[in-house]
N, C-alpha and C positions, 0 to 999 in steps of 0.2 A: 777942559776934557773934549778931545773933539770925538766922532763919531764911533771910530776904529776903539779908541781906549775903554770908551763905555761900554763899547759891545765887549770886548775883552774881559773886561772888568765882570760883567753879567754873567758871562761863560764863566767864572771864577768862582762867583757865587753860588750860580746851581751847582759845581763841584762840589765846594765846603757847605752847602744847605739840600741836598738833596731831597729832603723830604718837601722842602716848602717848594722847590723847583717842579717835582712831579705832584702838586696837586694844583696848580694851576699852569696853562701854558698859553703863548702867547705868539701870533703870527706877524712877522714883518716881512712889509715888500719894500724891497732895495729897487729904485728906479734910477736911470741916469737921465740926463739931458739929452733931448732929441727933437726933431724940428718936426712936429706935430701938432695940430690944432689943442690936442688932449694932454700934450706935456702940461702947458699952463693951468690948465683946469686941473689936473692931478695934483701937480705941486700947491696949487691954493688948498685943495683938499686937504695936503698932507700936512702942510703949516697949522691947519686947524685941531690935528691929532695932539693929545699933549703928551705922544712918546715920540714925536718929532726932533731927525737929527740930520744933519748935512753934514756934507765932507766936499773938499775938491773944489775947483774951480774952471769956468769955461766950458771947454769940451769933457773935463773929467769931474764935474759937479755930480755926485750922487746924493739922493736923498731916503732917507729910512721913515716909514711910519709903523708904527706895531700897533698892533689890536688885539685884546682879550676878547672871549665869547661875546662879551655884553655888546662888543661895539661892531658886530658882524655886519650889520646894513653901512657902515662907513666903510668895512672892509671891503665889501662888494663892490661897493661905489669904486673907491680907488681902483680893485683888482679890473674891473672892466675898460677904465680909461689905459692902463699900463700892461694890460696882458698881452698884446698883439707885439711889443717890443722885446728882441730878442736878449738886450740885457738887462730886463728888470729880474730879479731874483726873488727868491720866497724862503725864508728860514723860521724853524719852528723852536721857540726859545734859543734863540740864534745859532741855531745849527741847519746846516743843509742836510736837508732827509728826502731818500730814494720815494719818489711816487707824491712830493709834495703836492704838483697840480692836481694828477689825478684821483688821490686819494684823499688827505688831510683837506685842502678845501672843498673839498665835495662832503666832506662829512660835517663840515664847521657851517657848509650853507644849510643845514637841518636847523641849526637856530635861527633860522630866516622863517620858517615855517611856523604860520601861527595858527 
């Protein structure tokens, strides 16, 4: 199953099991291949993620890494590497949500406070 099919399957499961989907949330970062030194570091970090997915080849390559609140440090590290790329997308439970950069990620950073 490729990344797109897996995401669609997860969306369907969220619809069919809303109670489970509403109890937990996950943030997914999708980034594309780009020519910077951060891409290789980001890809290496993303591949260590247990929810890592990839699709496409060459210039159309996309990598996905999903994080739950317990994984906030890894999310922060990856986000810092890819945040400046225009092609980077962030999803909340596989949905593009308005203000995800400005609100949802900001709220998630509170998990980093110790």
